[in-house]
N, C-alpha and C positions, 0 to 999 in steps of 0.2 A: 451687222449685216451689210450686204453689198453696197447699198446706196446710202449708208449712214454718213458718206462724205457731203451730203447736201447739208447736213446740220453741223458738220465738224470742219475743221480740226478741233477737237474738243477744248483744248486749252486756250484757244483763240476766241471762242464764244462764250467765255466764262464771265458772265454778267451778273451783278448782284440782283437780288430778287426784289428790287423796289417796289414794282407794281403799286405803288402809292397814287392815289388819285390826284390829278393835278387840281389847281385851285378851283373852286365851285364856280367862280366866274373868271372871265378873261377880260382883257382891255375892251374886247367886242361888246360886253355887257355893260360898259359904262356909257354907251351912246344915249343921248337924250333924243328920242325919236318916237313916232307913233307906234302903236302896238303892231307886232309883225303880221304880215299877210295870213288870213286864217288858213289857206290852202297850204301855205309852206309850214305853218305850225302843225297842220294834220299830216303832212308828209314827214315831218321830223318825227312825231310821234309813232308813225308807222315804222319808221326806220329804227326807233328804240325798241319797238316791240319784237324785231327780228334778232335782236341780241339775247344770247343766253347768259344772264348775269350770274347764274351759278359759277361760270367758269371765267368771268371777266374781273377786272380789278377796280371798277367803278360801277356804279348804278345810274349814272346820270340823273342824280336825285332832283335836279333843279329842272329837269324836262317834265313838266307837269301840265295836264290840260287846264285851260282856263288862265294861265299865266302868260306873260309877254315872252314869246320865244326868243326876242332879241336879246333878253337877259339870261338866256340859258347857257350853261357851259359850252364853250367852243363855238357859240354861234354869234355872227355879226350881221347887221342889217344896214340897209341904205337909209340915211337919216331923213330921207324925203319920203319914199314910197313904203318903206317898212319891209321891203323884200329882202330875203335872206340872201347876201351876198358872200358870206364867209362861213365855211364850216370846218373848223379845225378840231379833228378828234384824234391826231397824231399822238401815239404813245399811251393811250388809254388801256390798252389790252383788251379791248373788246373782242367778244368771239361771237361768230355767227356761221351758219353753214354757207351762206352766200351774201353777196350784196343785194339788198332789197333795192326793187325797181322804184320805189317811192322817192328814193334819192334824186331821180332825173325830174320829178316834178319841180325841184327848186331851180328853175330856168334862169334865174338871176344871178347864180353862183359865179363869183369871180376867182375865188381861192378854195380849193378842196384839198384837204389834209387827211388821209385814211392811213397813214403810216404806222408801223408798229402795233398793228392790230392783228386780228386772225380770222379770216374768212374762209376757214375750213378747207382749204384746198380746192376751192372753187374757181372756175374760169372767170377772168374780167368779163363782164357782161358784153356780149357782141353787139347790143343795141341799148341806146339810151342816152350814151355820152354825147352824141350828135345834138342832143337837145340842149346841152349846156354850150351854148354857142359863144358866150362872153367870157367864158373860163380862160383865165390867164395863168393860174398855177395849179398844176395837178400833182399830188404826191401820193402814190400808191405803193411806195417802196416798204419791203418787209412785212407785207400784210397777208401772207398765207394765199396768195393768188397762184394757181398753177395753169398750165396750158399756154394756148397761143395769145399773143397781143392782138387784140382785135383791130381790124382796120378803121372802127370809129375813132380810135385815139387819134388817127392821122386827120380827122375831120374837125379839128379844133383850131381855127385858123388864128385865134386871138392868144393862143398859149405863148407865154414867155418862159415859163419854167415847167419841165416834164421830169418826173423822178419815177421810174418804175423799176428800181434797183432790186436785185435779187439776192445779193450777197452782203455780208456784214463781217469784215475783217476787223474784229475787235481785239485790241491788245490787252493782254493781262493786266497791265498797270493800270488800265482804266475800269477795272472790275467794279470798283464800289460806286461808280457815277452813271452807268449806263443801264439801259432798259433790258431786261431779259429778253432774248430774241429766239429762244428755243422753238417757240411756237408761232413765229410770225415770219417765216422765210418765205420768200417766192420761188417759184421753179417755172421760169417763163422762157418761151421760144418765140423767135420772130422769124416766121415762115412766109405766112401769107396774111398781112401784106408784107412785101419785101421791105428792107431797109430803106430803099429809094422812095417806095410808095408811102411809107410812114412819114418821111420827112418832107415829101413833096408840097404839102400844103402848110408845113409849120414854118413859114418863112420868118415869123416874128421871133422864133424861139432864141432865147438868151442864155439858157441853162438846160443841159441835157444830161441825165444820169441814167445810164442803162448798165450799170455794174451787174455781172453775173448773168445777163440775158443772153442766151444762146442764138447767136445770129449767123452760125455756120452754114445754114441753109438758105441764106438770104443775104447776099452781097458781102461776104466776110472778106473778099478781095477788093471790092471796090467802094469800100467804106469811105476811104479819103476823098475820092472823086465825090461822092454822094454828099458829105459833109459840105464841102466847098461849094458845090452847085446850088444846095437848097437852103442852107442856114449860114450864110456868110457873116453875119452879125453875131454868131454865137460868142459867148464870153466864157463860159464854163462847159468842159467837156469831160465827163467821166465815164469810160468804157472799159473797165476793168475786168479781165476774165470773161471777155465776150467771144473767144475763139476767133478773133481777127487773125488774118494772116496776109502774107505779101508786104511790099514796101508801102511807105507812106507816100501817097499820091501828090503829084505836084500841084493839084487843085486845092489841097489843104492850104496852101499859101493865101487863099482868098479869105482866110478866117483872121482878118486884120485885127479884129477887137479882141481876140482870145486871150483870157487871163489864167486860165486853169486848164491843163492838159493832163489826164490821168489815162494812160493807155497800158498800165503794167499787167503782167501774167496773161499776155496773149502770144501769139505765134509770128508777131510783126518781124519781118526781115529786112535786108538792105540796109542803108547808111541813114544816119540822122541827118536830115536835110538842112542845108546851110541856111535855107530861108526862115527857120526857127529863130535865128538872131534878128530878123526883121519885126518879130512880134514884140513891140516895145512895151506892151502892157503886161506881159507874161510874168505871172507871179509864181506858178507851180508848174513844173515839168517832170512828170513821173514815168519813166520808161523801162522800169526795171523787169526783170524776168521775161525778156523776148529774145529774138535771134539776131539782134542788131549786129552790124560788123563795120569794119572801116574805121575812119578816124573822126572822132568827135569834133565837131566845128568849135574852134576855140573862142569865136565871137560871142557864143551863147554864154559863156561865163561872164562876159561883161555887161549883160542886160541889167540895168540899174535896179529895176523892180523885182527881179527874180529872187524869190525867197526860199524856194524848195527846188533842188535839182538832184533827181535820183535816177542813175541809169545803172544801178547795180546789177548783178547776175546777167550780164550779156558778156559771154567770155570771149567773144571775138572783137569786141569794141575796144579800140585804142585811142590814145591821145596824150596831151601834155596839159599839166596845169599852168596857166599863166600866172604872172605875178599881178595879183589883183589890184585894181585902182581903189582909192578912198571913195567911200560913199556907197560901196555895194550893200544890198539889201540881204544878202544870202545868209539864211538861218540853217539851212539843212543841205548838206552837200555828202552824197553817198555814191562812191566809186567802188565799192566792194566787188570782187569777183569779175574784175574786167583786166584789161591789158594796158590800163594807163601806165606810163612810165615816168621816172624822174620827178615823182611828187616831192616837192621841196616844202617842208612843214612851215618854214619862215616865211614863205609866199603867202600864206594863209593869215598872217599877222594883220593884214588890212581888213579883214573881214570880221569886223568889231561885232557884228550881229550874229556870228555863227555859234550856234549852241549844239548842233547835232553833225558830227563828222564820221563818216564812213569810208575807209581806205583798205587797200589791199597791201599787206606786209610787203609783198615782192616788189611794189612800185615805189616804196619810200626811198628817196635818196637821202643817205644818212649824212647829217652834220651836227656838230656840237649841240647838246640840248640847250645850252644857253642862249642859242640864236632863236629859240622859238617858244620854250616852255612859258616864259612870262606873256608871251604874246597869245598864248592859248588858254589862258586863265577864264575866258568866257565860256569854253567848251564844257558843256555839262553831259553830253552824251558821245561816247566814242564807240565806234563799231570797227573791228579789226578782223580781216580775213586773211588766210594763208599766211601764219605767222610763225617763224621759226623760234621756238623757245628752247633750243639745245643749249648746251653749255657755252659753245663757242659764240653764239648769235644772241644769247639772252641780254646782254648789255645793250643792245641795239634799241630795245625797247624799255630800258629801265626808266626812261623819262616819264613814262605813264605814271609811275608811282608819285611824281612831283605835281600832278594835277589835282591840286587840292580842291577845285571846285567840281571835280567829276562827280555825277550822280548816277549815271549808267554807264556800265562798261559791257560790251558784247563782243566775245571772242569766238571765232569759228575757224575751223580748218588749220588748226595749230598742230604742231608736233614737237615733242620733246624726249629727252633721253631718260629722265627719271622723274622729276616733279614740275609742278607750276612754279613760276617765279615768285620770289618772296616778296616783290614790291606789292603784290596785291594786298598784302597786309597794311600798306601804308595808306590805302584810299580810305580814310576813316569817316569820310562823308558819303561814301557809296550807299546808295538805296536800291540799285538793281545790278546784279551781276548774272551775265548770260554766258555760257560756256557750252560750245557745240561742236561735234566733229573733231575732237582732239584725241590723239592716239598716243600710247606708250608715254602715259604720264603719272604712273604710280598711284598712290592712294589720295583720296581728296584731301586738299591741304587743310591741316588743322587750324591754320591761321584764318580760315574762312569763319571759324566759330568766334573769332574776335571782332569781326565786323558787325557791331551790334545795331548799326543804323540801317542794316539791310532789311528792305521789305520785300524785294522780289529777288529769288535764287533759282536759276535754271541750270542744269548740267545734264546734257542730253547727247547719245551717241558718241561717248567717249570711251576710253580704256581705263577708267579709274579702277583701282583694285582695292580689296579689303571690305570693311564694313562700313555702314552708315555711322558717321560719327555721332557720338552721344552728345558732343558740344553744339550739334545743330539746335539742341534745346535752349542754347544761350541767345538765340536770335529772337528775341521776344517781340520784335516789331515786325517780324517776317509775316507777310499776308500771302505770299505766293511761293509755293515750293515745288519744283519740279526735278526730279532726277530719273531720268529715262533711258532705256536701251543701252544699259552698260552689261550685257549678258554675260560678257566673258570675264568680268572683274568683281563687281560688287556682289555681296553674298551675306549671309547670316541674318539674323532677325533684325526686325524694324525696331530701332532703339525706342523704349518706352518714354524717354525724355521728350519724344516729339509731342507729347501731350502738353508740353509747357508752352507750346506755340498758340496761345488762346486768341491771337489776332487773326490767325490763318484763315484764308477764305478759299484757298485752292491748295489741294495736296494730290500731287502727281508722283508716285513711285512705280512707274510702268516699265516693263521690260527689262528687268534686272534679274537676279537670282535670289532674291529676298526669300528667306524661309521661316519657319515657326508660325505662330498664331498672330492674327491681327490685334495690335495692343488695345487693351481696354481703356488706355488713357486718351484714346481718340474722342471718347465720349465727352470730355473736357472741352473739345474745340467747337464750341457751340456756334461760331461764326462761319464754319465750313459750308461752302455752297458747291463745292465740286470735289470729288474723291475718286482718284483713279489708281487702283493697286494691282492692275491687270499684268498679266504674262510674267508671273513670278512663280514661286514654288511654295506658296503659302497654304498652310493646313489648318485643319479644325472647322468648326462651323461657321455660317455667316452670322456676325454679330447683329442682332436685331436693333441695337442702339443706333446703328447707322442710319436706319429708316426713319428714325424719330429725331435726328439733328434738325432743330428748328428752321434752319435756312438752306438746308442741303437740296440742291437742284438734280445732281447728277451723281450716280453711284457706278462704278465700273470695277468688278472684281473678276472679270472674266480670265480664263486661262490660267488658273491656278489648281491647287489640289484639294479645294474645300470640299468638305463632305458633311454627310447628315442632313436631315430635314431643315427647312427654314421654319422657325418657330414664329408663331403668331406675334403681331406688334400692333401698338395703338398708332392710328393714322390721323387723328384728329388735328395734329399740329403739322402734319407732314406737306410739304409743297414739292415734292420730289417728281422731277420730270424724266429722268432717264435712269433706267435700271438694267444693267448688263451683267449677267451672271453665268454666261455660257462657258463651255468647255471647262467644267469642273466635275465633281464626282457628288453633287447634291442629289439627295434622295427624298423618298417621302412625297406628299402630295403638295400642290401649290397652295399656299397659305390663303385663306379667305381675304386676308388684310390687303394682299396685293390688288384685289379687285376694287378696292376703296381709294386707291391712290388717283383721285380724279383729275390730277394734272399730269399724269403720264403721257410722254410724247414717244418714248422708246421703251419696249420691254423686251428683252432677249434672255431666254431661259434654256437655249439649245445646247444640245451635247451634254446632257446630265444623266442621272438615273432616276429621274422624277417619275412618279407613277400615278395611276388613278384615272378616273374618268374626268373628262373637263367639258362642261356646258358652255357653248359660246356665249350664251345669255348672261354668263357670269361677268363678261366684260363690258356689259351695256353702259355702266357708269363712266367709262374710260373715253369720254367723248373727243378728247384730244389726241388719242392715239394714233400715231402715224406709222410706226414700224413695229411689228410684232414677230417674234421667231420663237417657237414651241418645238422645233424639230428634234430629231434624234434623241428622244426621250422613250419611256415606255409608257406614253400617254395613249388615251383613247378619247377622241373629240367627238362631240355629239352636237346636234342643233336644237336648240329649244324654240318656243313659240314666237319670240321676238325675231330670231334669225330667219323664219318663214313668212314673217309679215312685211308689209312695206315700211314698217319701222327701220330707220336708217341706223343700223347697228354699227358702230365704229365709223362715223361719217367721215373722219379725215383720214382714214387709213390710206397708206400709198404703198406698203411694203407688208407683205404676209408670207411667212415662211412656216408650213406645216408639214415638212418632210417627215415621213416616218410616224404618222400619228394615228394610224388605224382608221383613216377616213374610208368611207364607202361611197361617197358621192361628194360632188362639188359643193362647198357651203353656198347655200342660196342667198345669204345676205349680200354676197359680192355683187350681185346683179344690181343692188341700189346704189353702189359706189362709183364715183365718177372718174377717178384719177389714179387707179392702181398702176404703179410703175414696176413693181417686182411681185411676182406670185410664184411661189414653189409649192406644189403639192405632189411632189415626187415620192417614189416609194410607199405608196398607200394601196388601197384594195379598191379604187374607184373603177366601175364597170360603166360599159355603154358607151354613149355618145359624147364627144367634146362639144358643147353648145355654141350656137352661133354667136350668142351676145358676149362670150369672152373676148372675141376679135372686134367686135363693133363698139362695145361699151367704152373701151379703153383705146380706140383706134389711134389717138394722137398721144396717149400717155405711156402705153406699155412699152417697157425695155427690156424686161427679163421675164421669160415664161418658161417654167419647168415643170412638165406633167409626165415625166419618164417614170418607168418601173410601176405603171399601173395595168389595167386590163381594159383600156379603151379599145373599141373595135371601129368606130367610125367618126367621121367629122362632119358637123352640120354646117355647110358653107353655102353662101350664095355665089362665090367665085373662089377659084383655087389661088387666086392672087389675094392675098391677105390685105386688109387696108392699113395694117400697122406700119407706118412709115418710120417709126422710131424704134422698131424691135431690135435689139442688139444681140439677145440671147434666146434662142428657141431649141427647146430639148423635148422631143416627143418620143425619145428612143424607149425600147423595151415596153411596147404595148403590143396590140394585136391589130392596129390600124391598117385597113385595107384602101385599096384604090389609089389616086393620084396624089403625089405629094403637093401640099400647099406651100406657096413662097410668099414671105412678107414683100411688099412693095416698096422697094427703095429707089425704084426708077425715076420717080418725080422729085427726089430729094437730093440736093448737093449736101453732103455730109462727110465728116470723116469718122464716123461711128465704125469701129471694127465689129462685124457681125459673125456670130457662132450659130451654126444650124445643125442639129443633130437629129436624124430621122432613123438611126440604126435600130436594127431588131424588132422590125415590124413585118407587115405583109403588103407593103405598098408594091404596086406593079408598074408604075409609070410615073414620068415626070412631064410638065408640059414642054412642048418643042422648043420654045424660046426662053427657057427657065434662066439661061444664064444673063438675059439681060437685067434680071431683078437681084443679081449678086455682086453688083460692082464694089460693095464694101465687105463681102464675105471674106473672112480669113480662115474659117473652118468649117468644112462641109463633109458631113459624115452620112453616107447613104448605106452602109454595109449591112449585110444580113437581112435583105428584103427579096422581093421577086422581080426586080426591074429588068427588063430586057431593052435592047437596042445598042445604039453605037454612043461613043463619046463624041459630042459636038465639038468641031474645032474652035468654037467660040469660047469654050471653056478655057483656053489658053490666053483669052483677052482679060481674064480676072487677076489683075496686076497686084491685088491685095491678098489673094489666096496663099495660104501657107500650109494648110492641111486638107488633102483630098483622100478620102477613104470610100472606096466603092465595092469593097471586098465582099465576097460571096452573094454575087447577083447573077445575072444573065446577061451581061454586057458581052459585046463580041466586036470583031474587026481588029484593026490594027491599033496598038497604043500610040497616040499622036507624039511625034518626036518633040514636038514643042513643049510637053508637059516637063521635059527634062531640059530641053535646050534654052527655055526662056528664062530660067534661072530664079523664078520667084518661088517655087514650091520648097518646102521643108519636108513634108511627108506625102509620099504616094503609094497608096496601098491599093493593089488591083487584084489581090489574090482570089482564087476560087471563082473565075469567070470563064469566058470562052474566047479570050484574046488569042489572036494568031499573028503569024508574020515575024519579021524581024524586028529587034529594037534597033532604030536607025538613028541613034544618037552619034553624030559625026563632028559636031561643032566644038573643036577643042578650045577655041577661043572664049567661049561664052561662059558667064557666070554660072556656077552650080552650087546652091545652097541647101541641096537635099541632104537630109540626114537619115531618112528611110526609103528604102525602094523595096516594096514587096510586091512581086508578080507570081508568087507561088499558086501552082495549080491552075495553069492556062495551057496553051499550046504555042508557046513562043519558040520560035526556031532561029536558026542561024548561029552567030556567035556573040559572045558576050561584047559589047563595045568598049573598046579601050578608052575611049573619051571619058568614061566613068571615073578614070583616075584624077579627073579635075574636081571631082566632088570631095573636096579634102575634108568636109565635115561629116562625110557619111559614116554612119554608125551601125545600121542594119542593112544588109543586102541579102534578099532571100529570092532566089530564082529557082527554088526547087520544083519537082513535078512539072517539068516542061519538057522540049525537045531541042534544047540548045546543044550544038555540036562544037566542041572547042577543047583546047588543052586547059591545063590548070592555069587560073588567072594570077599568076605570080605578081603581075604588075599592081595588084590590089595591095600588095605587101606594104607600099609606101603610105598607104592612108592610116596614119596613126590613130585616128578615132575609131577606126572600124572595130566594132565589137562583135557583131553577128554575121557570119558568112554561112549561107545554105546553098548548097549546089546539088542538092540530093535529087536523085531520080531524073537525070538528064542523060546526055551522051557524051559527057566529058570523057577524055581519053589522054593516053600517054602516061608518063611517068611524074612522079614527084621528086625528081632528081633536082639537083642544084640549078636553079633557074636563073641565078644571079651572077653576073660577071664578077663582082666585087668579092663574092664568097661571105660578105658579112650578114649571116642569118640572123644574128641577134638585133639588127636593126628593123626586121620586118614584122609585119602582123603584131606590133607591141600590144595593142589593146584588145586583141581577139579574145572573147571569153567562150563564145560557141562556134565552133567549126563543124559543119556536116556536109561531107562529101559522099555519103552513102549512095549505093544503087546508080553506080556509073561504070565506066570502064577503065579506070584508072589500073595501070599495071606496073610491074617491075618492082625494084628494091625501094624500101623507104630508108633513105640514108640517114646516119645518125644526126647530121646537121639539121634536119627537118624540126626536130624537137628542141633546137636551140633558139627557135622563134617563140612566139606566144609567151611573152613575158607576164601577161595577166594570168597565165596558168603556172608560172613558176615563182612569182613573188606576190606577197600580199599587198592590198592596196587599202586605203582609207575609206573607199566608197561603197563598201560591202553592203550596206543596208538600204541602199537606194533602189527604185524602180527605173528601169529605162524607159525614157518617154521624154516628151517635149511639151513646153507650154505655149499656146498661142492664145492671145487675147483672154488671159485668165481661165482658159479652158485647157485642162491638162490631157494629153493625147498618150496613151500607154501602147508601146509596141508589143506585139505579140510574135510567137515562134511556135511551131510543132516539131518536137525531137523525139527520139526514142529515149525513154526514162525507164530503167529498170524492166526492160523487155517489152514495155508497152508505147505506142507511138501515140503521144498525147500533145495537146495544144496548151501553151502555158500563156495566159492572159497578162501575167504580170511578169516581166523578166527582170529578176533581181540582179543587180550588178555582182551579186555573190556567186551566182550560178555560172559554173563553167563546165564544158562538155566538148568532147571530141568523138565524132562518128566517122569511121572509116571503112565502115561494113559494106559487104556486097560489091566488092570490086574483084579485081585481079591481081591484088598486091602480093608479092612473095618474097623469100628471102627471110632472114631472122628478124625478130623485133629488136630493134636497137636499145641497149642498156640505157641510153639516155632519156627514154620515155619515162624513166623514174625521176627525173628533173621537174616533172610537171606535178609538183607537191600540192597545188591547189586544185587540181582537177577533181571534180566531183563524179562525172560519167566518162566513161571509156569504152567504146565499142568498136572492136577490130574483127569481128566475126565474119564468117563466109567470104574468106579470102584463101590464100594459098601460103600463109606464114609457116615456116619450119623452124626447127631447133628447139631450144629450151625457152621455158617462160622466164623472162629476165628476174633475177633476184631483186633488183632494184625497184620493181613494182612495189616492194614491201615498204618504200619510203613515201609512197604517195598517200599521206595520212588522212587526207579529206575525201578519199574515193569511197563512193556510196554504191557504185555500180560498175562491174567489170564483165565485160562480154568478150571472150576470146574463142567462142565455139566455132565449129566447122572450119577448122584450119587443119594443117598437118604437124601441129606442135608436139614435140616428144619430151621424153625425160620425166622427172618427178616433179610434182607441184610443189614449188619452193616453201619451206616452213616459214619465210619470211612474210608471206601473204597472210599469215594470222596476226600480223601487226596492224592489219587495216581495221580497226575496230569500230569504223563507221559503215563498213561495207554490209549492206542489205541484200544485194542481188549479185550473184556469181553464176556465170555460165561458162564451164570449160568443156562442155559436151562435145562429142564428135570430133576428137583430136586422136593422137596416138600416145596419150600421156600413160604412165605406168607408176608402179609403186603405191605406197600406202597414202591415203587421203589424210592430210593433217587434221587433228582431233580437237585442237583447243580453241578457246575464244570463240569467234564468229563461225568458224568451220562445223561447230556443233549444231549450228541453226539451220544449214543448207540441206536441200532434199535431194532425193535421188537424181532428179533431172539436171541438176547442176553438173554431174560428173558422167552421165550415161554416154554409151558409144566410145568409150576408151577402154579397151579390152584389157590393158594391162593394169588399170586401177583396182584396188581393193581396199577394204575397210568401210566403216560406217560413213555414209547412210547406204551404201551399196551393200546388197546382200553376199557378194563375194568376199570371203575371208582371206586375209593375208597369211602368208605361210607361217610367219613368226609374229603376228600380231599379239599384243598384250591381251591378257584375260581379262573379261568384263568387269571383274572387280577392280583390276588395276585401272582400266579405263574410267570406271566410276570415280575411283579415288583421285585420278588426274583432274576430271572434271570438277570434282568438289573442291580440290586444291585451288583451281581457278576462281571458284567463287568465293573461297576464303580470302583470297588475295583482293578481290574486288571489294568484299565488304570491309576488310580492313583499311583499304585505300580510303573507303569513304569515311570511315571513323576518324582517320587521321586527318583528312583534307577538309571534311565539312563539320566537324564536330559531332558530338554524340547523338544530339537530339535528331538532327537531319540525317546523320549516317544511318541510325536505326530505322528511320522511314524509308530510306533509299534500300536498305539491306532486304527490306520486305518486298519492295518493287522488283528486285532482281528475279524473283521467281514469277513475276507476272508478265514481263514484256520480253519480246526477242532481243538477243544480245545486242544486235546493232542498234535498235532504238534505245536500248538501255544506256549504251555508252554515250549516244547523243544527249540523251536526258541528264546523265551525269555532268556532261560539259555545260549545259545549260544552268543546272543547279549550283555548279561550282562557280559559274560567273556570278550568279545571283548572290551567293554567299559572300 
């Protein structure tokens, strides 16, 4: 599901399912003190009652009434007063719907740790913390809190340490020692209070951990100034992935006591400040994955206390490595994917503490290995990026094979001509090998099977070929195996020897082309906690033994070819938390066993063939379920008694996808949930009104709402400005909603969310006058197919993020604002089917034009086509049909190599199609055109043969024939549409396949003969040259246009006989040669036996079937029947030879049932399938 990224990346949160209770007593229980205060004991017991121990990993057994609470697990008391001063419940795996207010009766608390528990997606209480006025240490990290950080957190003036981190980047190598965090992540936003307000009263703060907290709407640019102003005594700062931007402010210099700076994975720009070298206590500096540039200050390297320096993945950051002094404390140095130069490895010899080194292969200054290899014997982890392993350069890295102390080797962005270097086999002490983003490197090296000490092996996004080595079964110490995204190379079955890896805890074989069945030997791997076999070609059923692996937490088999029903299985020993089986061919009912997996956090069964009725009450036991998708199956979902009561069904649910589930009403249990972020109820049969509570219950949480393709008619609203300030995706399209369009309120929020809004195919009649004020972050706005009247406001041009604007088929009027094109922001501009008028006044040749689609079909545009459109080099679709444009043929568009669709239909274009190019090089023009429609204009004169030397896409096959013409904007795909004449009917095509090719020159005044070179358009499907004044014979070369399905040459002055070569057009379904001066016998074989009288009428010289006029020397009926029969014999014989007896026999019967045109196309498809 779309927001699964809050829990993932999957293999980084792979944590062993310890869930063991901590010691029944802590050092806090060893205090000799009076019994605890009775009010505090009562508060603790009330807090205990708020936990659901069926879903927790401890029962807090020592917390019993009548006993001294100072001796209880996790409790510490003051030795004099007996007041509770410490409550440490960190890592207990406790589960509750929310944080009980009884906690705030413990007013003497100095230390509070609730981390690594689960408070059910509830918000941090807005009131109560202000009572804990003496609190010095507060840890709410990874505790399942959602929503806004309340202002009361900033009213704790005694705080020394604050940790409300929301993310947990867990390395797979730590998998056996860390607490499982699948159900204890936070999703927190800092908006009100602002970042400045939060810190303004926390002047005693020494440690601040906000990892993963979104502060993008609250001082994300002034963060450095705020820190320096309010918390100058800070020693530890960790703000990883907080969406920070801008440079590091000079006020940051005031943090003189700083020891740890972690600002990685943000958008920080500018230079690394020189004053960082003045932080004499600095131990950790992590600035990786930002946008830093310039020269890295060399003095920072000389900080004696600096142990960790990571500036990797800042590709504009440069610098030089100094010759380090003795006494440096540096343990980790990572310069990968930067532009440091002249890295002399011998200079690192004085770094006697260095154990973890990351460097870019391009920056290494080569020197004889004996200069530095002995000095690097303490390096246990080596990270290399941008490494050249080609035959010529391979020796430059052979020294790595001499690092006998190396335990971890990580290689990324390497390239080679054939194989990986052999020196990898010399690293016999290696415990971890990680190879990523390496191309053209042949099969997986056999020598990896000899590294028997390996515990962690990752091969991802490479171009390895062949099959998964059976020798992988030799790696009996392996605990972590990931081979992923080798789509083009690895194939074949998963080797059964993988079952020998009985120590394995993580198995990831994702995104390759593995086939066959899932090996039964995996059942032997009883320590597995994580299995991901997704995005392969695996077949067979879903093995039920996977659900019963005793330690398994996550199972992902999505995007395969698995089929059949899921069999029932035993769940008593199951602790599984994630099951994703989407995008397979699974059938049958949902097994009841799935409803008993009480630890489930994610369940995705979407896009299968699962059938039956599902009662939402069946899910009532899944109290931890956060994400569920049942969409795109053959299910019918209904609500039971629990759903309709105040009982909180699925209390932790944040993401729900029930698309195409036969719903007739919005599930009522949703009204009792507090923090829905994604809701998709599209493609159902829900009637009536969209209720007001949808907007107000989740006003601060809802990010994605899709109610499209239902039968809603009204909106229950208190205001047309929706309160949902975080709504990134809103789709109300294809309903029957009337009235004014509602707009989410992004006005009060500083945010970099990209917003998608789709209101198309409804009965909306208006938008609010100042609606553009609320669209500052909108990239996709679709209002097409409504009844909206009025003018385009000029303020629409102020929406700098807007990429797609579709106002088609409404009642807009007035002039088209020139800024829509001139400002250069839009990719898609669709104004077709309105009442726009006046000229297109695009005159700014120097401006940037990013437009890919311009569609103004069906308006009243006048004047000329602006030549400044030639600056739109990305233009793919230009449709100005059905207007009143007066101009000559726009030959200057021929330079736009990306142009695929050109529609000038029904205007007042005039003049000839003569050579408009001074160079005479026709073959360089209109290279990409696949559809050209200039019908219903006033073009005249000859069509010169050179005209048909253009249109390369109609002459030569390309590799993109199966794609749909469209564009992606913020994960929303926009599909171009076009209306053309197809087989005699003017139709709208909603999905333009790149394989479709058409040329329509009809209803003009073109004359002369049809050039023979038209036959070079061998990829053309539709050709219409009717209603002109062409003379002469029909070119024989038309018979070479083997893909032609429709040919219309009617209403001209063509003469002579119908060429026999036209019978070679075996895909031809529509033929119109009527109303010409043709003569002679109509060809009788193949397709011509299927055409009716109307295809030939109006030619007084034609004779033979299907016309009633007999030819003077026409063959007898029996002869004709024999000839037709012979054609059928030829077809049948061809099928028997080409497809084999069984299929040939079936298709021979098919011959008698379908028209020959469709038959030949069916033959082509079947032949490809065979």
